[in-house]
Rosetta silent file (secondary structure, phi, psi, omega in degrees, C-alpha in Angstrom):
SEQUENCE: MFFSLILDVSMAVMGAGIGAGLVAIGAGIGVGRIGGSAMDAIARQPEASGKIQGAMLVIAALVEVAALFGLVICLLIANKLA
SCORE:     score description
SCORE:     0.000 S_00000001
   1 L     0.000  -54.317 -177.979  103.032  132.629   97.654 S_00000001
   2 H   -62.793  -41.045  177.245  101.783  134.212  100.878 S_00000001
   3 H   -63.278  -37.444  174.219   98.158  134.033   99.823 S_00000001
   4 H   -61.441  -42.039  177.179   98.535  130.335   99.049 S_00000001
   5 H   -63.895  -45.086  177.246   99.901  129.728  102.532 S_00000001
   6 H   -63.904  -38.548  177.280   96.994  131.546  104.191 S_00000001
   7 H   -65.980  -41.488  177.220   94.540  129.644  102.032 S_00000001
   8 H   -61.947  -42.291  178.396   96.127  126.325  103.021 S_00000001
   9 H   -64.753  -46.095 -176.396   96.039  127.198  106.731 S_00000001
  10 H   -65.664  -36.685  176.469   92.428  128.410  106.557 S_00000001
  11 H   -67.996  -35.796  178.577   91.322  125.211  104.795 S_00000001
  12 H   -65.693  -45.458  178.770   93.134  123.088  107.412 S_00000001
  13 H   -64.986  -41.988  177.943   91.425  125.006  110.290 S_00000001
  14 H   -61.509  -42.254  177.215   88.108  124.717  108.541 S_00000001
  15 H   -63.534  -37.453  179.511   88.628  121.010  108.054 S_00000001
  16 H   -67.369  -41.450  177.674   89.593  120.619  111.763 S_00000001
  17 H   -65.572  -39.912  176.196   86.366  122.425  112.737 S_00000001
  18 H   -68.301  -40.592  178.617   84.213  120.247  110.523 S_00000001
  19 H   -61.783  -41.573 -179.799   85.977  117.145  111.848 S_00000001
  20 H   -64.536  -38.285  177.614   85.300  118.232  115.441 S_00000001
  21 H   -64.542  -45.037  178.272   81.665  118.715  114.663 S_00000001
  22 H   -63.149  -38.694  171.682   81.411  115.357  113.059 S_00000001
  23 H   -60.930  -43.632 -178.488   83.081  113.681  116.048 S_00000001
  24 H   -67.262  -40.596  177.164   80.623  115.328  118.436 S_00000001
  25 H   -64.368  -42.788  176.158   77.674  114.287  116.312 S_00000001
  26 H   -63.079  -38.095  175.964   78.952  110.755  116.087 S_00000001
  27 H   -66.849  -39.459  177.739   79.495  110.466  119.770 S_00000001
  28 H   -62.760  -43.976  179.216   75.992  111.789  120.469 S_00000001
  29 H   -66.624  -42.009  179.922   74.430  109.234  118.071 S_00000001
  30 H   -63.381  -46.524  179.968   76.556  106.474  119.534 S_00000001
  31 H   -68.629  -33.598  178.064   75.679  107.134  123.196 S_00000001
  32 H   -67.132  -41.746  175.895   72.044  107.565  122.219 S_00000001
  33 H   -65.610  -40.608 -179.688   71.888  104.224  120.490 S_00000001
  34 H   -62.964  -45.985  178.470   73.671  102.535  123.392 S_00000001
  35 H   -62.888  -42.065  178.112   71.186  103.992  125.849 S_00000001
  36 H   -65.635  -44.526 -179.810   68.169  103.114  123.751 S_00000001
  37 H   -62.678  -39.201  178.808   69.357   99.616  123.181 S_00000001
  38 H   -68.061  -37.330  176.457   70.058   99.133  126.869 S_00000001
  39 H   -63.767  -41.875  175.078   66.596  100.363  127.797 S_00000001
  40 H   -60.100  -44.575 -176.062   65.071   97.855  125.310 S_00000001
  41 H   -65.821  -39.200  179.191   67.156   95.071  126.768 S_00000001
  42 H   -70.597  -35.110  176.275   66.187   95.998  130.333 S_00000001
  43 H   -65.104  -35.754  179.509   62.472   96.122  129.315 S_00000001
  44 H   -75.122  -34.803 -171.785   62.772   92.689  127.808 S_00000001
  45 L  -140.672   75.662 -175.289   64.776   91.155  130.688 S_00000001
  46 H   -60.189  -28.219 -175.889   64.427   93.198  133.896 S_00000001
  47 H   -72.899  -13.371  176.947   66.310   90.687  136.029 S_00000001
  48 H  -103.257   20.778 -174.000   69.495   91.366  134.079 S_00000001
  49 H   -62.018  -39.161 -179.669   69.376   95.152  134.484 S_00000001
  50 H   -59.912  -47.190 -179.185   72.583   95.251  136.581 S_00000001
  51 H   -64.849  -41.399 -174.634   74.674   93.450  133.956 S_00000001
  52 H   -69.212  -40.796  177.116   73.125   95.480  131.105 S_00000001
  53 H   -64.797  -41.391  179.323   73.769   98.830  132.876 S_00000001
  54 H   -63.797  -41.682  177.806   77.360   97.899  133.604 S_00000001
  55 H   -67.922  -37.954  178.351   78.020   96.940  129.982 S_00000001
  56 H   -59.763  -44.179 -178.240   76.216  100.081  128.827 S_00000001
  57 H   -67.303  -40.760  179.648   78.436  102.364  130.966 S_00000001
  58 H   -63.865  -46.285 -176.974   81.632  100.635  129.804 S_00000001
  59 H   -67.905  -39.675  179.393   80.690  100.926  126.080 S_00000001
  60 H   -65.086  -37.763  177.130   79.505  104.511  126.513 S_00000001
  61 H   -63.871  -38.709  178.243   82.828  105.398  128.176 S_00000001
  62 H   -66.161  -39.350  177.218   84.689  103.831  125.220 S_00000001
  63 H   -64.789  -42.694  179.067   82.639  105.879  122.785 S_00000001
  64 H   -66.285  -35.355  177.473   83.342  109.055  124.699 S_00000001
  65 H   -67.452  -40.246  176.531   87.090  108.299  124.813 S_00000001
  66 H   -61.689  -41.978  176.171   87.108  107.796  121.032 S_00000001
  67 H   -59.899  -46.903  178.490   85.236  111.100  120.666 S_00000001
  68 H   -63.211  -38.186  176.616   87.662  112.882  122.911 S_00000001
  69 H   -62.077  -44.441  176.891   90.603  111.437  120.970 S_00000001
  70 H   -63.014  -38.661 -179.406   89.055  112.747  117.745 S_00000001
  71 H   -72.468  -34.877  179.311   88.485  116.199  119.184 S_00000001
  72 H   -66.838  -39.652  178.607   92.097  116.366  120.489 S_00000001
  73 H   -64.824  -42.701  177.389   93.402  115.474  117.052 S_00000001
  74 H   -63.236  -41.804  175.853   91.222  118.178  115.453 S_00000001
  75 H   -66.048  -37.360  175.880   92.476  120.751  117.981 S_00000001
  76 H   -61.909  -43.884  179.148   96.074  119.742  117.321 S_00000001
  77 H   -63.465  -42.411 -177.972   95.578  120.202  113.583 S_00000001
  78 H   -68.116  -39.037  179.797   93.915  123.589  114.090 S_00000001
  79 H   -78.163  -29.107  178.109   96.609  124.822  116.502 S_00000001
  80 H   -67.779  -37.350 -173.935   99.594  123.480  114.626 S_00000001
  81 H   -94.836  -14.920 -178.367   98.711  125.307  111.483 S_00000001
  82 L   -81.048    0.000    0.000   97.290  128.518  112.898 S_00000001
């Protein structure tokens, strides 16, 4: 009984760690693609660079907020069961 409980907790903590890693990788890929696409757009249309940069910053902030939310959920899972 006790061993089963330890195994369940350890699997939940491991899953939370894997989830946190995936969230960080996803956020990095998302921000990288946003930045690359913005640089392409600015290269094609330099006169609109102000609008493009503003939109890029807003979208990058939304990606980071989603990543932070995912990390908080993973930490809550890890701390709740540990």
